[in-house]
N, C-alpha and C positions, 0 to 999 in steps of 0.2 A: 504300202511303202516297200521299198527294196533297197538293197545295197547300192551305193553310188561309187563312181570313180573319184579320184582326187582332183580332177581338172577344174571344176568350178570352185572347189574349196581353195585351191591354190590361187586362182584368179582373185578371189575376194581377199585372201590373206595378203597377197602382194600389195594390192591397192590399199588395204587397211593398215599395213605396217604391223601385222602380227603373224604368228605361225600356228599351224595345226599340230596338236600333240599326237604322236604315234606311240601307243603304249603296247608293249608285248603282253600277250595273253597266253595262259597255259591251262586254265581251268574255269569253272563256272563262277567262282567267287571273284576272281580277277575281272572277268568280263562284267559282272554285275556292279562291282565297285567302280570301274572306269566309266561305264555308261550312266550310272546314277549320278556321278560327278558331272559328266557332260550335260545330262538332262537338267541338273540343278543350275548350271551356268549357261544353258541354252547354246551349247557349243557343238559344232561339228567335231568329229573325232575319227582317228584312224586306229583300228585294232589290227595289230600285226603279229604274225606267227613265224617263228623260226623253224628251221629244219628239225631241231630237237623237240620243239613243241608239237610238231606234226607226228613225230614218233611217239611222244608221250600220250597225247590226248586223242590222236587220230583225226584226220581232216574232216570226216563227215560229222563227227561230234562237234568239233569247233565251229564248222559252218552252220550247223543247226542251231547252236547256242547264239551265234551272232545274228542269224536270221530272227531269232526270238527277240533279241535286244532291239533290232530295228523295228519290229512290229510293236513292241511294248512302248518304246520311247518316241517313235516318229522322228528320230534324229537322222541327219545325214551321217552315215557311217560307211567307211570304206574298209574292206577286208584285204589286207596286204601281206604278201610273202616277204619276210625279212631275210636278207642274205641268201637268196637262192644260189646254189653252188654250180648249177649246170642247166642246160636247156630242158632236160627231162623234168626236173622238179618244178621249174617255172611252168612248163606245159601242163603238168598234172594239176597244179593249183589253179591255173586258168580253167581247166576242164572241170574242176570241182566247183567253180563259181566264184573264185576270188575276183575282185574288181581291180586289183593292182598287184604287180609283182616286182620284186627287186632282183636283178641279176648282179651278183658281185664277182666280177672278173678282174678285180683290182690287183690280184696276186699274179696274174698272167702277163705274158708278153703283150704289149699294147695292141698290136695288130690282131692278136687272137681275141683280146677283150672286145675290140671293135667288131670283129666278125660274128662272135657269138651273141653279143648284145643286139646287133642288127637282126639276126635270125629270130631272136625272141621278140623283138619289137614287131617284126612282120607278122609273126604268129598271133601275138596279143592284139594288135590293132585290128586285125580282121575279125576279132571276137569282141571288140569294144572294151578291151582291157588296157590299162596304162602301165608303163614300165619305168622303173627307176634303175639307174646304174651307178657305178662308183668309179672314181678316178682318184689315185693317191691311196696310201695305206695307213689306216688308223692303228696305232699301237693298242695293246690290251688283249684281254681274254674274255670271250663271251660265247658260250655254246661251241660251235665249230670254228669260230674266229679266234685265231691265236697269232698275234704279230708282236715281235719284240720291239722295244724302243729303237734299237739299232736299225731295224728294217722298215720302220715307219717313214713314209715320204709324203710331203705336202703336194697338193694338186697344182700342176702347171697350168696357168691361165690359157695360154695359146693352145695347149693340148686339149683343154676342156672344150674350146670352141670347135676344134677339128672333130673331136669325138661326137659332139651333139649333131654337127652337120652330117657326119657319115652314118650315124646310127638311127637318128630320128627319135632318140629316147626322150621321154616326157619330163623327167626331172633327174637331177644329178646330185649324188652325195659326194661331197668334197672333203678333203683332209686339210684342216687349218689349225689343228692342235687339240681337238677332242680325242678321247680314247675310250675303248670299251672297258667294262668292269667297274669295280668299286675302288680301285687304286689307280686313279688317273694321273696324279701328280705327286712328285716327291718334294718339289719346291713350290713356287707360286704358279698358279694357273695362268696360262697365256694363250690367247687365240689370235691368229693372224688376220685381223680385220682388214688390213690393207690388201691382203691377197683376195679376200672375199670381195672387196670393192673392185679390184682390178678385174676379177673374173666377170662380175656383173657388167662392168663397163664394156669389156670386150664382147660379151654376148649381145649387149644392146647394139653395139656398132656393127655386129654381124647380122643384125636383123632379128635376134631372139629377144623380143621385148617382154619384160616381166617374166623372165625365165625362172622357174622355181628351183631353188637350191635346198639341199637336205643336209642336216647335221646328224650324224650318228654318234653314239657314245656320249650323249649329252645329259645324262643324269647328274643331278647336283649332289648325289650321295648325302641325303639329308641327315644331319648330325643327330637329330632327335631320334631317328630310327636306329642309328648306329649305337647311340648311348643306351637306348632301351634294350637292344640285343645284348650288349655287353653287361648291362646291369642284371640280366637274367641268364647268365651263363655263357653268353656268346664270346667269341674271340675275333672281333672285327676291328682291330686296332690300326690306326693310320689310314683308314679309308678316306678318300678325298675326291670330290667331283668338280663339276663346272659351276662357278658362282652364278647365282640367279641373274645378277646384273649383266653378265656377259651374254647369257642366253636371251635376255630382253633386248640387248643391242643387236644381236644376230637376227632376232625376229623382226626388228624394225628395219632391217636391210632386205636382202633378197632371200633370206632363209624362210621358207614357207612350211617346212616340216621338221620337227625336232623329235628325235627318238629318245624314249626313256624306257629302260628295262630294269636296270639295277635298283632304282628307287622303288619300283613296285615290289621287287624281291625283298628288299630290306624292310619295307613296311609290313609285308605279310609275315616275315620271320619275326619281326619285333612284336607284332600283336600276338602271335602264337606263343612265343617265349614268355611274354608277360602273362598270358592266360594260364599257362601251366605253372609259372612261378607263383602266381597268386592263388591258384586253386589246384594243388598237386593231385587231388582226387578226381579231377575232371576227366571224362573220357568220351563225352558226347561231341563229335566233330562239328556239330552245328554251333556249339558254343565258341570254340576257338577259331573256326573258319569264319563264323559270323563276325567276330571281332576283327579278323584280318580284312574282311570285306569293308567294314566301316572305316578302318584306318586307310585303306587304299582309296576309298571315296574322298576322304578328307585331304589326302595327299594330292590327288588329281585335281580336286577343286582348287587347291592352292596354286598348282602349276598353271591351270587355265587362267585364273584371275591375276596372279602376281608375276608369272614368268613369261608365258607365251602370249598372253593377252587375247585369247580367242573367245572371251565372253561375248555372248550375243551374236556370234558369227552365223547363227541360223537365220538371223533377221535379213 
């Protein structure tokens, strides 16, 4: 078994009306928790790595652990760079053996975004790697991504068609109201499903049939994890994410990849806080990190079954 690209994953997801979960990884316990959940649900999965995670864990360590996960589980697993900031980091990850990279030029002038995305696509495709790009700006803070609500912009449907035509990019992350981080909404959550439908119809009309759309910033910010964190000394008041029913609706449309990072972080923190709170004398990391791994597995299994619907996508 070896790492795969997202191409066949997305073809099956579009046809089946579900999405593939893309979960950010930073260490061994997160990888093990996510893939154990995917194995239990017989689901393909995307493990994605941010620039900050590359700095923290180092790409060779992450790649080796993901390779071990593929060998142990036999699952279809794609290793993806999340929010690559320039050509060089995308190139490096391709050369390290990643099967998918995302270039985020959404903060740039449109023509500059087109030009750099096209350059990365050409390099990646020659090496059998797929590319995701982004149009529109999501609000919120996550690692190097920091966009104020005032500077957030939704994706223009006509521009999306032009962008895909000119770059040859394999999937597109769009902005329809999701946001990064744990504090996504002050009022009621709202996603622009009309815009998503318009983008899909325009792509179909332009000859891009079953084109995979990506949602970033799509953690639900599970309140059970927030409550556990706060009960054991945390200060995560007012955290709010995307309701599960909205993500299910997106997955039933053209959205084939849904990114979740904050939920993983909250689950890990909740488990560790609870472990220390209930056993202050503990100092064996296998105890509290093992508890975190178990809670991450339970969280991801719930996402696969009840949110993105990718159960049995390996069949």
